[in-house]
C-alpha positions as CSV (number, residue, x, y, z in Angstrom):
1,M,65.2,104.3,134.0
2,T,67.5,102.9,130.8
3,Y,70.8,102.3,130.6
4,S,70.7,102.8,127.6
5,S,70.7,106.5,127.9
6,L,74.0,107.0,130.2
7,P,76.1,109.9,128.6
8,L,79.0,107.9,128.6
9,A,76.4,105.9,125.5
10,N,76.7,109.0,123.0
11,Y,80.6,108.1,122.6
12,L,81.2,104.7,123.8
13,P,78.3,102.4,122.3
14,N,76.4,100.3,124.4
15,V,78.6,100.8,127.6
16,S,78.0,99.2,130.4
17,S,75.7,100.4,133.2
18,L,78.6,99.1,136.1
19,A,81.9,99.6,135.8
20,Y,84.4,96.9,136.4
21,G,87.8,98.7,139.2
22,C,91.1,97.4,138.2
23,M,92.7,99.0,141.0
24,G,92.8,95.0,143.7
25,L,94.7,93.3,140.4
26,G,98.3,92.8,140.3
27,G,98.9,92.2,143.9
28,D,100.2,94.6,146.6
29,W,102.0,98.6,146.0
30,S,105.4,97.2,146.6
31,D,107.8,96.3,143.7
32,A,107.6,92.7,143.6
33,P,106.6,90.9,140.3
34,I,103.4,89.6,139.6
35,T,103.0,86.3,139.9
36,Q,100.7,83.0,137.5
37,S,98.5,83.5,140.4
38,H,98.3,87.0,139.4
39,I,97.3,86.8,136.2
40,E,94.8,83.8,137.4
41,Q,92.8,85.7,139.8
42,A,92.7,89.0,136.9
43,N,91.2,86.2,134.3
44,D,88.7,84.8,136.6
45,C,87.7,88.4,138.1
46,V,87.9,90.1,133.5
47,N,85.6,86.7,132.8
48,T,82.8,87.2,135.5
49,A,82.5,90.8,134.6
50,L,81.8,90.3,131.6
51,E,79.7,87.5,132.8
52,S,77.4,89.3,134.2
53,G,77.0,91.9,132.0
54,I,80.2,94.6,132.7
55,N,82.2,95.4,129.2
56,F,83.8,99.1,130.9
57,F,87.4,98.7,133.0
58,D,88.4,101.0,134.5
59,H,92.7,101.6,135.5
60,A,95.4,103.9,136.1
61,D,99.2,103.8,135.8
62,I,99.9,103.8,139.2
63,Y,97.8,100.9,140.4
64,T,99.7,98.8,141.4
65,H,102.4,100.5,140.9
66,G,101.6,99.2,137.5
67,K,100.8,95.9,137.9
68,A,97.1,96.6,137.7
69,E,97.7,96.8,133.8
70,Q,100.4,95.1,133.6
71,V,98.5,91.6,134.8
72,F,95.3,92.9,132.9
73,G,98.0,92.8,129.9
74,K,98.2,89.5,129.8
75,V,94.8,89.1,129.7
76,L,94.4,90.8,126.7
77,S,97.6,88.6,124.6
78,E,96.2,85.5,126.1
79,R,92.2,86.9,124.8
80,P,93.9,88.9,121.9
81,Q,90.1,88.5,120.6
82,L,88.7,90.4,123.9
83,R,89.7,93.9,122.8
84,K,87.2,94.5,120.9
85,Q,84.6,93.7,123.6
86,I,85.2,95.6,126.1
87,Y,86.2,99.6,126.6
88,I,89.4,100.5,128.7
89,Q,90.2,103.7,131.0
90,S,93.2,104.9,132.7
91,K,94.1,107.9,134.7
92,C,97.1,110.4,134.6
93,G,98.4,112.6,136.5
94,I,99.2,111.4,140.2
95,R,103.6,110.9,140.8
96,F,104.8,109.1,143.9
97,A,107.6,110.3,145.7
98,D,111.2,109.8,143.8
99,D,114.5,110.8,143.3
100,K,113.0,113.3,141.3
101,G,111.0,115.4,144.3
102,P,107.7,114.1,146.2
103,K,104.3,112.8,145.9
104,R,102.9,115.0,143.8
105,Y,100.4,115.6,140.9
106,D,101.8,116.8,137.0
107,L,99.3,117.4,134.5
108,S,101.7,118.7,132.2
109,S,101.9,117.5,128.6
110,E,105.2,115.7,128.6
111,W,104.0,113.8,131.7
112,I,100.6,112.7,130.0
113,K,101.9,111.7,126.7
114,A,104.7,109.6,129.0
115,S,102.3,108.7,131.0
116,V,99.6,107.3,128.0
117,E,102.5,105.8,126.4
118,G,103.6,103.4,129.5
119,S,99.8,102.2,129.8
120,L,99.3,101.3,125.8
121,Q,102.9,99.5,127.1
122,R,101.9,97.4,130.0
123,L,97.9,96.7,128.6
124,N,99.4,95.5,125.8
125,T,97.3,97.3,123.6
126,D,97.3,100.0,120.8
127,Y,94.8,102.6,122.3
128,L,92.2,103.8,125.3
129,D,89.0,104.3,124.7
130,V,88.7,106.4,127.9
131,L,92.0,109.0,129.3
132,M,91.2,110.5,132.5
133,L,93.0,113.2,134.9
134,H,93.0,111.8,138.1
135,R,93.2,114.7,139.9
136,P,93.5,117.9,139.3
137,D,97.2,119.6,138.9
138,P,97.8,122.9,140.5
139,L,100.4,123.8,138.0
140,M,97.9,122.5,135.0
141,Q,98.4,124.8,131.9
142,P,95.6,124.1,129.9
143,E,96.5,124.5,126.7
144,D,99.2,122.5,127.6
145,I,97.2,119.8,128.7
146,A,94.5,120.4,125.0
147,S,98.6,119.9,123.1
148,A,99.0,116.7,124.6
149,F,95.1,115.2,123.9
150,R,95.5,116.9,120.5
151,A,98.6,114.5,119.3
152,L,97.2,111.5,121.3
153,K,94.3,111.9,119.6
154,R,95.9,112.5,116.5
155,E,98.2,109.6,116.3
156,G,95.0,107.0,117.9
157,K,96.7,106.5,121.4
158,V,93.4,107.4,122.7
159,H,90.1,107.7,121.1
160,H,88.5,110.5,124.3
161,F,89.1,112.2,127.3
162,A,87.9,112.0,130.5
163,V,88.3,114.3,134.3
164,S,88.4,112.9,138.4
165,N,87.8,115.0,141.4
166,M,87.5,117.6,139.6
167,Q,84.7,120.6,140.8
168,H,82.4,122.2,137.6
169,H,84.5,125.2,137.7
170,Q,87.8,123.7,136.7
171,I,86.1,121.2,134.4
172,S,84.6,124.6,132.2
173,F,88.1,126.6,132.7
174,L,89.6,123.2,131.2
175,Q,87.5,121.9,128.5
176,K,87.2,125.9,126.9
177,A,91.4,125.3,125.8
178,L,90.0,121.6,124.8
179,D,89.3,120.6,121.1
180,E,87.5,117.3,122.4
181,P,84.9,116.7,125.0
182,L,85.5,115.6,128.2
183,V,83.6,112.8,128.7
184,A,83.3,111.8,132.3
185,N,83.9,113.1,135.2
186,Q,84.3,110.3,138.6
187,I,83.8,111.1,142.0
188,E,83.6,110.0,145.5
189,A,79.9,108.8,146.3
190,S,78.2,105.9,148.3
191,L,75.7,105.5,150.6
192,L,78.7,106.0,153.1
193,K,80.2,108.9,151.6
194,Q,76.5,111.8,150.6
195,H,78.1,115.3,149.9
196,W,77.2,114.6,146.4
197,I,73.9,114.7,147.5
198,D,73.8,117.0,150.8
199,E,75.6,120.1,149.2
200,G,72.0,120.1,147.3
201,V,69.4,119.0,150.5
202,Y,71.6,121.4,152.2
203,A,71.9,124.6,151.0
204,G,71.1,127.5,153.2
205,N,71.0,124.9,155.6
206,A,72.7,125.6,158.6
207,D,73.3,121.9,159.3
208,G,74.8,122.0,155.4
209,R,78.2,124.3,157.0
210,D,80.3,120.9,157.0
211,I,79.6,119.6,153.3
212,N,82.8,119.3,151.4
213,F,81.9,119.0,147.6
214,T,81.9,122.1,145.9
215,A,78.2,123.4,144.8
216,G,77.4,123.1,140.7
217,T,79.3,120.0,140.5
218,M,76.5,117.6,139.7
219,E,74.5,119.9,137.8
220,Y,77.2,121.7,136.0
221,C,78.1,117.7,134.4
222,R,74.2,116.5,134.1
223,Q,73.7,119.6,131.4
224,E,76.9,119.3,129.5
225,K,76.3,115.6,129.2
226,I,79.5,114.1,131.1
227,Q,79.0,111.2,132.3
228,L,79.3,110.7,136.4
229,Q,81.3,107.6,137.2
230,S,81.2,107.1,140.9
231,W,84.4,105.2,142.9
232,G,84.5,104.2,146.4
233,S,80.7,102.8,144.9
234,L,80.6,99.8,147.7
235,A,81.9,101.3,150.8
236,Q,84.8,99.0,150.8
237,G,81.1,96.3,151.9
238,L,80.8,98.6,155.1
239,Y,76.7,97.9,154.4
240,S,77.1,94.6,152.0
241,G,78.6,92.0,154.2
242,R,80.9,93.4,156.5
243,D,81.2,92.8,160.2
244,V,79.4,95.9,161.3
245,S,79.2,95.0,165.6
246,D,82.1,98.5,166.5
247,Q,80.7,100.6,164.4
248,P,78.5,103.8,164.5
249,E,75.1,103.0,165.3
250,A,74.0,104.1,162.1
251,V,75.9,102.3,160.3
252,Q,74.2,99.0,162.5
253,R,70.4,100.0,161.4
254,T,71.3,100.2,157.5
255,S,73.3,97.9,157.0
256,Q,70.0,95.6,158.6
257,L,68.4,97.9,156.0
258,V,70.0,96.8,153.3
259,A,69.7,93.5,153.9
260,K,65.7,94.1,155.1
261,L,65.6,95.5,150.7
262,A,67.8,93.1,149.2
263,S,65.1,90.5,150.9
264,L,62.4,92.1,149.3
265,Y,63.7,93.1,146.1
266,Q,64.8,89.4,146.3
267,T,68.7,90.6,145.3
268,S,72.2,91.2,146.9
269,P,73.5,93.6,149.4
270,E,76.0,94.3,147.4
271,A,72.9,95.3,143.9
272,I,71.3,97.2,146.8
273,V,73.7,99.7,147.9
274,L,74.9,100.1,144.2
275,A,71.2,100.2,143.2
276,W,70.6,103.5,145.2
277,L,73.3,105.2,143.2
278,L,71.8,104.0,139.5
279,R,68.5,105.7,140.7
280,H,69.8,109.2,141.0
281,P,68.2,111.1,137.9
282,A,72.7,111.7,137.7
283,Q,72.8,108.4,135.8
284,L,76.2,107.9,137.5
285,Q,78.1,104.7,136.8
286,P,79.6,103.1,139.6
287,V,82.7,102.1,140.3
288,I,83.5,98.4,142.1
289,G,86.4,97.1,142.9
290,T,86.7,94.2,144.9
291,T,88.7,91.2,143.6
292,D,85.9,88.8,144.6
293,C,84.1,86.9,141.7
294,A,81.4,86.1,144.0
295,R,80.5,89.8,145.0
296,I,81.1,91.1,141.3
297,A,78.4,89.0,140.7
298,A,75.9,90.0,143.4
299,S,76.4,93.5,142.3
300,C,76.2,93.0,139.0
301,Q,72.4,92.6,139.8
302,A,72.0,96.4,140.7
303,M,71.4,96.4,136.9
304,N,68.3,94.7,136.9
305,I,66.4,96.9,139.7
306,Q,65.2,100.0,140.4
307,L,65.0,101.4,144.1
308,N,61.4,103.2,144.5
309,R,61.2,106.7,145.8
310,E,60.7,105.5,149.5
311,H,63.1,103.0,149.6
312,W,65.8,105.7,148.4
313,Y,65.5,108.1,150.9
314,A,65.0,105.2,154.1
315,L,68.5,104.0,152.7
316,Y,69.7,108.2,152.6
317,E,68.2,108.8,156.2
318,S,70.0,106.1,157.7
319,A,73.2,106.3,156.4
320,K,73.3,109.8,157.8
321,G,71.9,108.5,160.7
322,Y,69.3,111.5,161.5
323,A,66.2,113.6,159.7
324,L,66.4,114.9,157.2
325,P,65.8,119.2,157.7
């Protein structure tokens, strides 16, 4: 597999095959202000990501209540030349409970535009490379979204648009109203969360009745050249160093297999877990969210290896905990 062939590279030249997820930057999810240590942490994470081959950074307006974007903006203000070396993606659409209402999703034109303005201000930049709709809004109106996208594109504030956690029929429905192509769909996918694969493997099989993934979404995105991104890619380190002594047998066995393959491929456990995603022909772009610089570097080793078919299936079956049909 050549990473330059990622679907997203049609819009963002030389985009990295891994993305750095900035959800952990800026401290905790409180209203406490960012500190110098948070800025230093962000600098370290960004530097390590860049040195390890990542040039794509994933944000959302809600991450640590805006502090993730804010601390990243501090990094950019100290190093303005960095902006032209990287791609920035942010998300909008999730609103937490406030004096106006409960937690809700909001993909109205007004909220999309207001969210982008806030992100640009916090990030200390005048444009986003990609704006992603964070979750489907049951009340969304495609024409209203199209109006917001049109204005943001015309004003140069957003270059490309994408979605997250959407099914293929939602993407198709939305795309028909848009002037611009949707360039990515970010879904939960990892060695632990396999429903995106199981949906096809267990089609017509009784064992697949509890699979929670909409049939056809993977194929639709591949067919339409929509970049599939995966969140939760490392499963919070479940197979790459965490103590799993109190975990189910399948987790313990898979953790051991990952370590064995890491030794065989002369790489890190994190790289094996991510290489499993990269091996899939859908050409996923895994998002890694650790703030441990050593783990960022270890994860990036995945870009230098390719699992063979037998090892890919061994990991798939081991993590599943039972034989394939």
